[in-house]
VEXFI-536401 format. One record per atom (N, C-alpha, C): chain; residue in three letters; residue number from 1; atom name; x, y, z. Coordinates in Angstrom, 3 decimals, m for minus. Example, Ala and Ser with C-alpha at 12.3 -4.5 7.8 and 13.67 -1.06 7.14 Angstrom:
chain | resn | resi | name | east | north | up
A | Ala | 1 | N | 13.190 | m5.690 | 7.800
A | Ala | 1 | CA | 12.300 | m4.500 | 7.800
A | Ala | 1 | C | 13.200 | m3.300 | 7.800
A | Ser | 2 | N | 12.850 | m2.250 | 7.080
A | Ser | 2 | CA | 13.670 | m1.060 | 7.140
A | Ser | 2 | C | 12.900 | 0.030 | 7.870
This chain:
chain | resn | resi | name | east | north | up
A | Met | 1 | N | 56.030 | 195.681 | 34.896
A | Met | 1 | CA | 57.139 | 195.275 | 35.667
A | Met | 1 | C | 58.384 | 195.384 | 34.901
A | Arg | 2 | N | 59.468 | 195.368 | 35.617
A | Arg | 2 | CA | 60.874 | 195.578 | 35.089
A | Arg | 2 | C | 61.900 | 194.722 | 35.480
A | Ala | 3 | N | 62.627 | 194.225 | 34.459
A | Ala | 3 | CA | 63.686 | 193.305 | 34.811
A | Ala | 3 | C | 64.966 | 194.145 | 34.290
A | Glu | 4 | N | 66.074 | 194.015 | 34.992
A | Glu | 4 | CA | 67.486 | 194.439 | 34.517
A | Glu | 4 | C | 68.636 | 193.641 | 34.734
A | Gly | 5 | N | 69.436 | 193.950 | 33.868
A | Gly | 5 | CA | 70.733 | 192.872 | 34.046
A | Gly | 5 | C | 71.652 | 193.049 | 32.828
A | Thr | 6 | N | 72.533 | 192.219 | 32.570
A | Thr | 6 | CA | 73.406 | 192.000 | 31.511
A | Thr | 6 | C | 73.152 | 190.763 | 30.700
A | Phe | 7 | N | 73.977 | 190.804 | 29.518
A | Phe | 7 | CA | 73.844 | 189.490 | 28.654
A | Phe | 7 | C | 75.211 | 189.506 | 27.934
A | Glu | 8 | N | 75.687 | 188.283 | 27.653
A | Glu | 8 | CA | 76.746 | 187.979 | 26.808
A | Glu | 8 | C | 76.418 | 187.455 | 25.555
A | Val | 9 | N | 76.784 | 187.696 | 24.449
A | Val | 9 | CA | 76.305 | 187.448 | 23.177
A | Val | 9 | C | 77.549 | 186.545 | 22.329
A | Thr | 10 | N | 77.326 | 185.767 | 21.589
A | Thr | 10 | CA | 78.125 | 185.049 | 20.736
A | Thr | 10 | C | 77.571 | 184.944 | 19.260
A | Leu | 11 | N | 78.174 | 185.595 | 18.490
A | Leu | 11 | CA | 77.703 | 185.520 | 17.003
A | Leu | 11 | C | 78.596 | 184.553 | 16.169
A | Asn | 12 | N | 78.062 | 183.582 | 15.424
A | Asn | 12 | CA | 78.773 | 182.771 | 14.639
A | Asn | 12 | C | 78.258 | 182.826 | 13.288
A | Pro | 13 | N | 79.095 | 183.149 | 12.268
A | Pro | 13 | CA | 78.318 | 183.290 | 10.961
A | Pro | 13 | C | 78.341 | 181.849 | 10.406
A | Val | 14 | N | 77.405 | 181.992 | 9.659
A | Val | 14 | CA | 76.748 | 180.849 | 8.849
A | Val | 14 | C | 77.174 | 180.864 | 7.339
A | Ala | 15 | N | 78.036 | 179.996 | 6.856
A | Ala | 15 | CA | 78.277 | 180.101 | 5.563
A | Ala | 15 | C | 77.066 | 179.925 | 4.504
A | Asp | 16 | N | 76.762 | 180.911 | 3.740
A | Asp | 16 | CA | 75.556 | 180.780 | 2.801
A | Asp | 16 | C | 75.925 | 181.431 | 1.593
A | Gly | 17 | N | 75.956 | 180.862 | 0.546
A | Gly | 17 | CA | 76.107 | 181.275 | m0.943
A | Gly | 17 | C | 74.829 | 182.148 | m1.444
A | Glu | 18 | N | 73.622 | 181.982 | m0.750
A | Glu | 18 | CA | 72.677 | 182.635 | m1.263
A | Glu | 18 | C | 72.703 | 184.120 | m1.531
A | Leu | 19 | N | 72.139 | 184.605 | m2.374
A | Leu | 19 | CA | 72.002 | 185.864 | m2.749
A | Leu | 19 | C | 73.311 | 186.696 | m3.012
A | Gly | 20 | N | 74.168 | 186.077 | m3.461
A | Gly | 20 | CA | 75.437 | 186.414 | m3.863
A | Gly | 20 | C | 76.343 | 186.965 | m2.772
A | Gly | 21 | N | 76.100 | 186.468 | m1.478
A | Gly | 21 | CA | 76.871 | 187.309 | m0.328
A | Gly | 21 | C | 76.351 | 188.503 | 0.024
A | Arg | 22 | N | 75.305 | 188.923 | m0.421
A | Arg | 22 | CA | 74.444 | 190.140 | 0.027
A | Arg | 22 | C | 73.959 | 190.237 | 1.181
A | Leu | 23 | N | 73.826 | 189.125 | 1.941
A | Leu | 23 | CA | 73.268 | 189.156 | 3.358
A | Leu | 23 | C | 74.214 | 188.305 | 4.059
A | Gly | 24 | N | 74.404 | 188.593 | 5.401
A | Gly | 24 | CA | 75.076 | 187.812 | 6.511
A | Gly | 24 | C | 74.050 | 187.256 | 7.231
A | Arg | 25 | N | 74.427 | 185.925 | 7.677
A | Arg | 25 | CA | 73.603 | 185.128 | 8.482
A | Arg | 25 | C | 74.398 | 184.662 | 9.489
A | Phe | 26 | N | 73.966 | 184.624 | 10.683
A | Phe | 26 | CA | 74.517 | 184.298 | 11.834
A | Phe | 26 | C | 73.685 | 183.520 | 12.821
A | Glu | 27 | N | 74.230 | 182.511 | 13.628
A | Glu | 27 | CA | 73.605 | 181.906 | 14.556
A | Glu | 27 | C | 74.056 | 182.846 | 15.898
A | Leu | 28 | N | 73.065 | 183.036 | 16.716
A | Leu | 28 | CA | 73.635 | 183.654 | 18.147
A | Leu | 28 | C | 73.186 | 182.951 | 19.282
A | Ala | 29 | N | 73.933 | 182.990 | 20.160
A | Ala | 29 | CA | 73.631 | 182.454 | 21.461
A | Ala | 29 | C | 73.895 | 183.704 | 22.552
A | Lys | 30 | N | 73.084 | 183.508 | 23.616
A | Lys | 30 | CA | 73.291 | 184.419 | 24.693
A | Lys | 30 | C | 73.112 | 183.813 | 26.040
A | Val | 31 | N | 73.705 | 184.495 | 26.970
A | Val | 31 | CA | 73.676 | 184.083 | 28.512
A | Val | 31 | C | 73.160 | 185.233 | 29.159
A | Trp | 32 | N | 71.992 | 185.160 | 29.703
A | Trp | 32 | CA | 71.361 | 186.412 | 30.183
A | Trp | 32 | C | 71.699 | 186.202 | 31.975
A | Asp | 33 | N | 71.843 | 187.409 | 32.452
A | Asp | 33 | CA | 71.969 | 187.496 | 33.924
A | Asp | 33 | C | 71.336 | 188.772 | 34.459
A | Gly | 34 | N | 71.135 | 188.494 | 35.885
A | Gly | 34 | CA | 70.263 | 189.628 | 36.514
A | Gly | 34 | C | 69.094 | 189.254 | 36.982
A | Asp | 35 | N | 67.825 | 190.055 | 36.500
A | Asp | 35 | CA | 66.592 | 189.625 | 36.769
A | Asp | 35 | C | 65.986 | 188.521 | 35.974
A | Leu | 36 | N | 66.588 | 188.499 | 34.756
A | Leu | 36 | CA | 66.344 | 187.442 | 33.889
A | Leu | 36 | C | 67.775 | 186.493 | 33.771
A | Val | 37 | N | 67.527 | 185.320 | 34.151
A | Val | 37 | CA | 68.567 | 184.304 | 34.084
A | Val | 37 | C | 68.415 | 183.086 | 33.214
A | Gly | 38 | N | 69.263 | 182.997 | 32.172
A | Gly | 38 | CA | 68.708 | 181.945 | 31.389
A | Gly | 38 | C | 69.828 | 182.072 | 30.076
A | Ser | 39 | N | 69.315 | 181.482 | 29.090
A | Ser | 39 | CA | 70.022 | 181.251 | 27.855
A | Ser | 39 | C | 69.224 | 181.533 | 26.522
A | Gly | 40 | N | 69.632 | 181.993 | 25.608
A | Gly | 40 | CA | 68.939 | 182.257 | 24.409
A | Gly | 40 | C | 69.516 | 181.634 | 22.989
A | Asp | 41 | N | 68.959 | 181.233 | 22.257
A | Asp | 41 | CA | 69.578 | 180.927 | 20.933
A | Asp | 41 | C | 68.751 | 181.502 | 19.734
A | Gly | 42 | N | 69.413 | 181.779 | 18.602
A | Gly | 42 | CA | 68.695 | 182.632 | 17.562
A | Gly | 42 | C | 69.339 | 182.542 | 16.395
A | Val | 43 | N | 68.545 | 183.345 | 15.509
A | Val | 43 | CA | 69.135 | 183.448 | 14.045
A | Val | 43 | C | 69.198 | 185.057 | 13.804
A | Met | 44 | N | 70.384 | 185.493 | 13.172
A | Met | 44 | CA | 70.345 | 186.956 | 12.639
A | Met | 44 | C | 70.569 | 186.918 | 11.410
A | Leu | 45 | N | 69.796 | 187.816 | 10.483
A | Leu | 45 | CA | 70.211 | 188.081 | 9.210
A | Leu | 45 | C | 70.617 | 189.600 | 9.061
A | Ser | 46 | N | 71.616 | 189.786 | 8.522
A | Ser | 46 | CA | 72.117 | 191.528 | 8.193
A | Ser | 46 | C | 72.504 | 191.806 | 6.681
A | Gly | 47 | N | 72.319 | 193.160 | 6.438
A | Gly | 47 | CA | 72.603 | 193.590 | 5.042
A | Gly | 47 | C | 73.227 | 194.968 | 5.347
A | Gly | 48 | N | 73.872 | 195.387 | 4.142
A | Gly | 48 | CA | 74.382 | 196.568 | 4.260
A | Gly | 48 | C | 75.984 | 196.523 | 4.424
A | Asp | 49 | N | 76.539 | 197.731 | 5.006
A | Asp | 49 | CA | 78.035 | 197.815 | 5.242
A | Asp | 49 | C | 78.262 | 198.434 | 6.553
A | Pro | 50 | N | 78.296 | 197.552 | 7.491
A | Pro | 50 | CA | 78.661 | 198.101 | 8.940
A | Pro | 50 | C | 79.903 | 198.836 | 9.068
A | Gly | 51 | N | 80.741 | 198.573 | 8.381
A | Gly | 51 | CA | 82.088 | 199.151 | 8.335
A | Gly | 51 | C | 81.968 | 200.797 | 7.829
A | Ala | 52 | N | 81.026 | 200.978 | 7.051
A | Ala | 52 | CA | 80.760 | 202.161 | 6.708
A | Ala | 52 | C | 79.724 | 203.009 | 7.358
A | Gly | 53 | N | 79.172 | 202.326 | 8.476
A | Gly | 53 | CA | 78.097 | 203.045 | 9.121
A | Gly | 53 | C | 76.821 | 202.907 | 8.621
A | Ala | 54 | N | 76.648 | 202.094 | 7.679
A | Ala | 54 | CA | 75.031 | 201.813 | 7.055
A | Ala | 54 | C | 74.715 | 200.455 | 6.971
A | Ala | 55 | N | 73.811 | 199.924 | 7.968
A | Ala | 55 | CA | 73.424 | 198.477 | 7.703
A | Ala | 55 | C | 72.130 | 198.335 | 8.577
A | Gly | 56 | N | 71.727 | 197.115 | 8.369
A | Gly | 56 | CA | 70.432 | 196.625 | 9.284
A | Gly | 56 | C | 70.556 | 195.227 | 9.444
A | Tyr | 57 | N | 69.738 | 194.879 | 10.351
A | Tyr | 57 | CA | 69.512 | 193.412 | 10.813
A | Tyr | 57 | C | 68.189 | 193.115 | 11.241
A | Val | 58 | N | 67.683 | 191.895 | 11.210
A | Val | 58 | CA | 66.549 | 191.200 | 11.768
A | Val | 58 | C | 67.069 | 190.049 | 12.601
A | Ala | 59 | N | 66.556 | 189.727 | 13.734
A | Ala | 59 | CA | 66.877 | 188.519 | 14.605
A | Ala | 59 | C | 65.631 | 188.175 | 15.376
A | Val | 60 | N | 65.542 | 186.699 | 15.501
A | Val | 60 | CA | 64.939 | 186.210 | 16.430
A | Val | 60 | C | 65.576 | 185.048 | 17.238
A | Glu | 61 | N | 65.137 | 185.032 | 18.649
A | Glu | 61 | CA | 65.814 | 184.480 | 19.543
A | Glu | 61 | C | 64.877 | 183.909 | 20.614
A | Val | 62 | N | 65.099 | 182.661 | 20.836
A | Val | 62 | CA | 64.164 | 181.903 | 21.998
A | Val | 62 | C | 65.103 | 181.939 | 23.205
A | Val | 63 | N | 64.289 | 182.375 | 24.317
A | Val | 63 | CA | 64.962 | 182.496 | 25.647
A | Val | 63 | C | 64.199 | 181.489 | 26.513
A | Asp | 64 | N | 65.173 | 180.841 | 27.334
A | Asp | 64 | CA | 64.588 | 179.699 | 28.316
A | Asp | 64 | C | 65.249 | 180.170 | 29.664
A | Gly | 65 | N | 64.557 | 180.186 | 30.708
A | Gly | 65 | CA | 65.199 | 180.570 | 32.091
A | Gly | 65 | C | 64.057 | 181.188 | 33.088
A | Arg | 66 | N | 64.643 | 181.750 | 33.902
A | Arg | 66 | CA | 63.915 | 182.218 | 35.162
A | Arg | 66 | C | 63.645 | 183.934 | 35.081
A | Leu | 67 | N | 62.527 | 184.416 | 34.967
A | Leu | 67 | CA | 62.226 | 185.968 | 35.211
A | Leu | 67 | C | 61.659 | 186.034 | 36.419
A | Gly | 68 | N | 62.403 | 186.821 | 37.458
A | Gly | 68 | CA | 61.871 | 187.014 | 38.700
A | Gly | 68 | C | 61.578 | 185.485 | 39.342
A | Glu | 69 | N | 60.388 | 185.244 | 39.670
A | Glu | 69 | CA | 59.964 | 184.021 | 40.305
A | Glu | 69 | C | 59.606 | 183.077 | 39.451
A | Arg | 70 | N | 59.412 | 183.265 | 38.232
A | Arg | 70 | CA | 58.832 | 182.541 | 37.213
A | Arg | 70 | C | 59.817 | 181.883 | 36.225
A | Glu | 71 | N | 59.599 | 180.518 | 35.903
A | Glu | 71 | CA | 60.307 | 179.807 | 35.097
A | Glu | 71 | C | 59.592 | 179.449 | 33.809
A | Gly | 72 | N | 60.218 | 179.531 | 32.492
A | Gly | 72 | CA | 59.559 | 179.274 | 31.269
A | Gly | 72 | C | 60.441 | 179.919 | 30.196
A | Gly | 73 | N | 59.758 | 180.298 | 29.151
A | Gly | 73 | CA | 60.560 | 180.614 | 27.771
A | Gly | 73 | C | 59.724 | 181.656 | 27.248
A | Phe | 74 | N | 60.309 | 182.300 | 26.171
A | Phe | 74 | CA | 59.341 | 183.178 | 25.282
A | Phe | 74 | C | 60.550 | 183.333 | 24.115
A | Ala | 75 | N | 59.900 | 184.097 | 23.154
A | Ala | 75 | CA | 60.893 | 184.483 | 21.886
A | Ala | 75 | C | 61.045 | 186.137 | 21.886
A | Leu | 76 | N | 62.222 | 186.530 | 21.419
A | Leu | 76 | CA | 62.412 | 187.973 | 21.352
A | Leu | 76 | C | 62.596 | 188.166 | 19.897
A | Gln | 77 | N | 62.192 | 189.304 | 19.335
A | Gln | 77 | CA | 62.488 | 189.787 | 17.957
A | Gln | 77 | C | 63.240 | 191.045 | 17.970
A | Gln | 78 | N | 64.286 | 191.305 | 16.958
A | Gln | 78 | CA | 64.962 | 192.556 | 16.944
A | Gln | 78 | C | 64.843 | 193.057 | 15.411
A | Phe | 79 | N | 65.056 | 194.236 | 15.461
A | Phe | 79 | CA | 64.892 | 195.006 | 14.056
A | Phe | 79 | C | 65.911 | 196.243 | 14.336
A | Gly | 80 | N | 67.087 | 196.259 | 13.662
A | Gly | 80 | CA | 68.000 | 197.433 | 13.884
A | Gly | 80 | C | 68.425 | 197.992 | 12.581
A | Thr | 81 | N | 68.781 | 199.285 | 12.530
A | Thr | 81 | CA | 69.345 | 199.950 | 11.506
A | Thr | 81 | C | 70.359 | 200.838 | 12.079
A | Met | 82 | N | 71.322 | 201.189 | 11.092
A | Met | 82 | CA | 72.422 | 202.129 | 11.489
A | Met | 82 | C | 72.648 | 202.994 | 10.132
A | Glu | 83 | N | 72.673 | 204.273 | 10.188
A | Glu | 83 | CA | 72.895 | 205.141 | 9.148
A | Glu | 83 | C | 73.687 | 206.263 | 9.636
A | Ala | 84 | N | 74.783 | 206.604 | 9.053
A | Ala | 84 | CA | 75.791 | 207.529 | 9.288
A | Ala | 84 | C | 76.302 | 207.438 | 10.977
A | Gly | 85 | N | 76.430 | 206.206 | 11.214
A | Gly | 85 | CA | 76.728 | 205.951 | 12.638
A | Gly | 85 | C | 75.694 | 205.832 | 13.695
A | Glu | 86 | N | 74.396 | 206.476 | 13.428
A | Glu | 86 | CA | 73.442 | 206.428 | 14.239
A | Glu | 86 | C | 72.486 | 205.181 | 14.157
A | Gln | 87 | N | 72.296 | 204.665 | 15.450
A | Gln | 87 | CA | 71.364 | 203.463 | 15.329
A | Gln | 87 | C | 70.087 | 203.546 | 16.024
A | Val | 88 | N | 69.165 | 202.649 | 15.303
A | Val | 88 | CA | 67.595 | 202.513 | 15.811
A | Val | 88 | C | 67.541 | 201.059 | 16.054
A | Leu | 89 | N | 67.002 | 200.751 | 17.133
A | Leu | 89 | CA | 66.985 | 199.487 | 17.590
A | Leu | 89 | C | 65.124 | 199.229 | 18.137
A | Tyr | 90 | N | 64.570 | 198.234 | 17.628
A | Tyr | 90 | CA | 63.375 | 197.729 | 18.141
A | Tyr | 90 | C | 63.574 | 196.366 | 18.542
A | Tyr | 91 | N | 63.174 | 196.111 | 20.032
A | Tyr | 91 | CA | 63.660 | 194.694 | 20.553
A | Tyr | 91 | C | 62.391 | 194.352 | 21.440
A | Glu | 92 | N | 61.718 | 193.453 | 21.088
A | Glu | 92 | CA | 60.414 | 193.147 | 21.887
A | Glu | 92 | C | 59.988 | 191.627 | 21.836
A | Val | 93 | N | 59.252 | 191.428 | 22.889
A | Val | 93 | CA | 58.764 | 190.023 | 23.018
A | Val | 93 | C | 57.856 | 189.596 | 22.019
A | Val | 94 | N | 57.929 | 188.458 | 21.449
A | Val | 94 | CA | 57.143 | 188.276 | 20.217
A | Val | 94 | C | 55.700 | 187.780 | 20.914
A | Pro | 95 | N | 54.614 | 188.343 | 20.460
A | Pro | 95 | CA | 53.441 | 187.997 | 21.030
A | Pro | 95 | C | 53.019 | 186.540 | 20.799
A | Gly | 96 | N | 52.512 | 185.993 | 22.004
A | Gly | 96 | CA | 51.916 | 184.518 | 21.822
A | Gly | 96 | C | 53.159 | 183.513 | 22.010
A | Ser | 97 | N | 54.142 | 184.022 | 22.217
A | Ser | 97 | CA | 55.500 | 183.151 | 22.543
A | Ser | 97 | C | 55.823 | 182.674 | 23.872
A | Gly | 98 | N | 55.071 | 183.174 | 24.887
A | Gly | 98 | CA | 55.498 | 182.900 | 26.235
A | Gly | 98 | C | 54.858 | 181.381 | 26.453
A | Arg | 99 | N | 55.748 | 180.581 | 27.251
A | Arg | 99 | CA | 55.396 | 179.326 | 27.615
A | Arg | 99 | C | 55.678 | 178.984 | 29.043
A | Asp | 100 | N | 54.927 | 177.873 | 29.570
A | Asp | 100 | CA | 55.027 | 177.680 | 30.989
A | Asp | 100 | C | 54.701 | 178.835 | 32.018
A | Gly | 101 | N | 55.583 | 179.161 | 32.998
A | Gly | 101 | CA | 55.463 | 180.211 | 33.885
A | Gly | 101 | C | 55.391 | 181.525 | 33.180
A | Leu | 102 | N | 55.852 | 181.731 | 32.063
A | Leu | 102 | CA | 55.911 | 183.026 | 31.316
A | Leu | 102 | C | 54.965 | 183.040 | 30.156
A | Ala | 103 | N | 53.958 | 182.124 | 30.223
A | Ala | 103 | CA | 52.789 | 182.373 | 29.066
A | Ala | 103 | C | 52.156 | 183.611 | 29.522
A | Gly | 104 | N | 51.823 | 184.323 | 28.251
A | Gly | 104 | CA | 51.206 | 185.563 | 28.379
A | Gly | 104 | C | 52.105 | 186.765 | 28.602
A | Ile | 105 | N | 53.389 | 186.645 | 28.416
A | Ile | 105 | CA | 54.320 | 187.700 | 28.688
A | Ile | 105 | C | 54.206 | 188.654 | 27.415
A | Thr | 106 | N | 54.339 | 189.896 | 27.556
A | Thr | 106 | CA | 54.486 | 190.904 | 26.672
A | Thr | 106 | C | 55.439 | 191.819 | 26.875
A | Gly | 107 | N | 56.290 | 192.399 | 26.055
A | Gly | 107 | CA | 57.322 | 193.557 | 26.542
A | Gly | 107 | C | 58.088 | 193.979 | 25.581
A | Val | 108 | N | 59.006 | 195.030 | 25.934
A | Val | 108 | CA | 59.954 | 195.674 | 25.259
A | Val | 108 | C | 61.300 | 195.629 | 25.972
A | Val | 109 | N | 62.225 | 195.263 | 25.178
A | Val | 109 | CA | 63.672 | 195.380 | 25.745
A | Val | 109 | C | 64.398 | 196.643 | 25.193
A | His | 110 | N | 65.024 | 197.307 | 26.164
A | His | 110 | CA | 65.761 | 198.549 | 25.903
A | His | 110 | C | 67.373 | 198.015 | 26.232
A | Leu | 111 | N | 68.237 | 198.264 | 25.222
A | Leu | 111 | CA | 69.577 | 197.814 | 25.140
A | Leu | 111 | C | 70.598 | 198.915 | 25.288
A | Thr | 112 | N | 71.566 | 198.856 | 25.995
A | Thr | 112 | CA | 72.706 | 199.692 | 25.945
A | Thr | 112 | C | 73.975 | 198.848 | 26.069
A | Val | 113 | N | 75.111 | 199.206 | 25.243
A | Val | 113 | CA | 76.327 | 198.692 | 25.414
A | Val | 113 | C | 77.341 | 199.635 | 25.961
A | Asp | 114 | N | 77.988 | 199.341 | 27.106
A | Asp | 114 | CA | 79.124 | 200.168 | 27.596
A | Asp | 114 | C | 80.249 | 200.272 | 26.681
A | Glu | 115 | N | 81.069 | 201.235 | 26.987
A | Glu | 115 | CA | 82.244 | 201.296 | 26.287
A | Glu | 115 | C | 83.200 | 200.084 | 26.470
A | Asp | 116 | N | 82.986 | 199.403 | 27.435
A | Asp | 116 | CA | 83.868 | 198.152 | 27.542
A | Asp | 116 | C | 83.282 | 197.040 | 26.819
A | Gly | 117 | N | 81.978 | 196.972 | 26.235
A | Gly | 117 | CA | 81.479 | 196.146 | 25.445
A | Gly | 117 | C | 80.391 | 195.464 | 26.281
A | Thr | 118 | N | 80.072 | 195.676 | 27.734
A | Thr | 118 | CA | 79.175 | 195.097 | 28.341
A | Thr | 118 | C | 77.709 | 195.384 | 27.751
A | His | 119 | N | 76.809 | 194.360 | 27.504
A | His | 119 | CA | 75.518 | 194.631 | 27.046
A | His | 119 | C | 74.650 | 194.861 | 28.296
A | Arg | 120 | N | 73.865 | 195.722 | 28.405
A | Arg | 120 | CA | 72.974 | 195.894 | 29.439
A | Arg | 120 | C | 71.407 | 196.040 | 28.982
A | Tyr | 121 | N | 70.654 | 195.271 | 29.697
A | Tyr | 121 | CA | 69.256 | 195.366 | 29.180
A | Tyr | 121 | C | 68.154 | 195.740 | 30.277
A | Val | 122 | N | 67.053 | 196.383 | 29.839
A | Val | 122 | CA | 66.007 | 196.574 | 30.783
A | Val | 122 | C | 64.859 | 196.124 | 30.068
A | Leu | 123 | N | 64.288 | 195.165 | 30.498
A | Leu | 123 | CA | 63.081 | 194.486 | 29.934
A | Leu | 123 | C | 61.664 | 195.069 | 30.873
A | Asp | 124 | N | 60.798 | 195.924 | 30.165
A | Asp | 124 | CA | 59.500 | 196.232 | 30.654
A | Asp | 124 | C | 58.511 | 195.433 | 30.090
A | Tyr | 125 | N | 57.873 | 194.635 | 30.908
A | Tyr | 125 | CA | 57.144 | 193.709 | 30.725
A | Tyr | 125 | C | 55.794 | 193.418 | 31.604
A | Thr | 126 | N | 54.818 | 192.844 | 30.916
A | Thr | 126 | CA | 53.690 | 192.323 | 31.637
A | Thr | 126 | C | 53.351 | 191.044 | 31.477
A | Leu | 127 | N | 52.930 | 190.200 | 32.524
A | Leu | 127 | CA | 52.313 | 189.008 | 32.440
A | Leu | 127 | C | 50.846 | 188.851 | 32.765
A | Thr | 128 | N | 50.084 | 188.120 | 31.731
A | Thr | 128 | CA | 48.616 | 188.105 | 32.202
A | Thr | 128 | C | 48.333 | 186.875 | 32.946
Protein backbone atom coordinates (compact mmCIF):
# COMPACT_ATOMS: atom_id res chain seq x y z
CA MET A 1 0.00 0.00 0.00
CA ARG A 2 1.06 3.59 -0.50
CA ALA A 3 0.40 6.80 1.41
CA GLU A 4 1.41 10.24 0.15
CA GLY A 5 1.34 13.75 1.53
CA THR A 6 3.34 16.47 3.22
CA PHE A 7 4.64 17.21 6.68
CA GLU A 8 5.91 20.20 8.59
CA VAL A 9 8.86 19.71 10.90
CA THR A 10 10.16 21.80 13.77
CA LEU A 11 13.64 21.17 15.21
CA ASN A 12 14.55 22.53 18.63
CA PRO A 13 18.19 22.28 19.73
CA VAL A 14 18.78 20.76 23.15
CA ALA A 15 21.65 22.30 25.08
CA ASP A 16 24.13 19.52 25.70
CA GLY A 17 27.69 19.80 26.91
CA GLU A 18 28.42 16.11 26.32
CA LEU A 19 31.27 15.17 23.99
CA GLY A 20 32.57 18.71 23.88
CA GLY A 21 29.85 19.94 21.53
CA ARG A 22 30.82 17.49 18.79
CA LEU A 23 27.21 16.25 18.51
CA GLY A 24 24.08 18.23 17.90
CA ARG A 25 20.98 17.05 19.72
CA PHE A 26 17.48 18.14 18.73
CA GLU A 27 13.89 17.47 19.70
CA LEU A 28 11.68 17.22 16.64
CA ALA A 29 7.97 17.70 16.15
CA LYS A 30 6.06 16.95 12.96
CA VAL A 31 2.57 17.51 11.67
CA TRP A 32 1.68 14.94 8.99
CA ASP A 33 -0.96 15.65 6.33
CA GLY A 34 -2.33 13.69 3.38
CA ASP A 35 -2.97 9.95 3.53
CA LEU A 36 -1.24 9.96 6.94
CA VAL A 37 -2.78 12.55 9.27
CA GLY A 38 -1.27 12.98 12.69
CA SER A 39 1.64 14.19 14.74
CA GLY A 40 5.11 12.96 15.51
CA ASP A 41 7.64 13.62 18.25
CA GLY A 42 11.22 12.46 18.36
CA VAL A 43 14.92 12.98 18.93
CA MET A 44 17.71 13.60 16.42
CA LEU A 45 21.49 13.42 16.87
CA SER A 46 23.80 14.95 14.27
CA GLY A 47 27.51 15.27 13.67
CA GLY A 48 29.85 16.70 11.10
CA ASP A 49 29.76 20.07 9.35
CA PRO A 50 26.51 20.61 7.42
CA GLY A 51 27.68 24.07 6.33
CA ALA A 52 30.60 22.42 4.52
CA GLY A 53 28.34 19.73 2.99
CA ALA A 54 29.63 16.84 5.14
CA ALA A 55 27.46 15.55 7.99
CA GLY A 56 25.30 12.73 9.29
CA TYR A 57 22.32 12.21 11.55
CA VAL A 58 20.13 9.59 13.16
CA ALA A 59 16.59 10.12 14.44
CA VAL A 60 13.72 8.19 15.97
CA GLU A 61 10.17 9.53 15.90
CA VAL A 62 6.89 8.26 17.32
CA VAL A 63 3.87 8.98 15.11
CA ASP A 64 0.25 8.97 16.27
CA GLY A 65 -2.66 9.40 13.89
CA ARG A 66 -4.74 7.97 11.08
CA LEU A 67 -3.32 6.11 8.09
CA GLY A 68 -6.07 5.49 5.57
CA GLU A 69 -8.98 4.18 7.60
CA ARG A 70 -6.88 2.95 10.54
CA GLU A 71 -5.95 4.80 13.72
CA GLY A 72 -2.93 4.05 15.83
CA GLY A 73 0.75 4.71 15.91
CA PHE A 74 4.23 3.52 15.02
CA ALA A 75 7.84 4.63 15.20
CA LEU A 76 10.06 5.80 12.34
CA GLN A 77 13.84 5.64 12.21
CA GLN A 78 16.06 7.79 10.02
CA PHE A 79 19.71 7.55 9.06
CA GLY A 80 21.11 10.23 6.79
CA THR A 81 24.49 11.31 5.47
CA MET A 82 25.68 14.18 3.32
CA GLU A 83 29.04 14.34 1.58
CA ALA A 84 30.10 16.87 -1.03
CA GLY A 85 26.50 18.11 -0.96
CA GLU A 86 25.08 14.68 -1.98
CA GLN A 87 22.56 13.15 0.42
CA VAL A 88 21.69 9.55 1.26
CA LEU A 89 18.65 8.87 3.46
CA TYR A 90 17.22 5.68 4.92
CA TYR A 91 13.80 6.27 6.50
CA GLU A 92 11.65 3.35 7.61
CA VAL A 93 9.08 2.04 10.05
CA VAL A 94 10.68 0.49 13.15
CA PRO A 95 9.79 -3.22 13.15
CA GLY A 96 7.39 -4.17 15.95
CA SER A 97 6.48 -0.55 16.74
CA GLY A 98 2.93 -0.50 15.32
CA ARG A 99 0.09 -0.27 17.79
CA ASP A 100 -3.70 -0.26 17.84
CA GLY A 101 -5.07 -0.19 14.28
CA LEU A 102 -1.53 0.01 12.88
CA ALA A 103 -0.14 -3.03 14.69
CA GLY A 104 2.01 -5.09 12.33
CA ILE A 105 2.93 -2.18 10.03
CA THR A 106 6.21 -2.30 8.11
CA GLY A 107 7.38 0.12 5.49
CA VAL A 108 9.77 2.60 3.96
CA VAL A 109 9.42 6.37 3.65
CA HIS A 110 10.67 8.24 0.58
CA LEU A 111 11.23 11.94 1.23
CA THR A 112 11.65 14.90 -1.09
CA VAL A 113 11.95 18.58 -0.25
CA ASP A 114 10.66 21.11 -2.77
CA GLU A 115 12.59 24.28 -3.57
CA ASP A 116 10.12 26.21 -1.37
CA GLY A 117 10.94 23.91 1.59
CA THR A 118 7.79 21.76 1.44
CA HIS A 119 8.54 18.25 2.74
CA ARG A 120 6.76 15.53 0.73
CA TYR A 121 6.58 11.87 1.70
CA VAL A 122 5.62 8.60 0.08
CA LEU A 123 5.15 5.78 2.58
CA ASP A 124 5.19 2.32 0.99
CA TYR A 125 3.83 -0.01 3.66
CA THR A 126 2.20 -3.31 4.50
CA LEU A 127 -0.12 -4.18 7.37
CA THR A 128 -0.43 -7.73 8.61
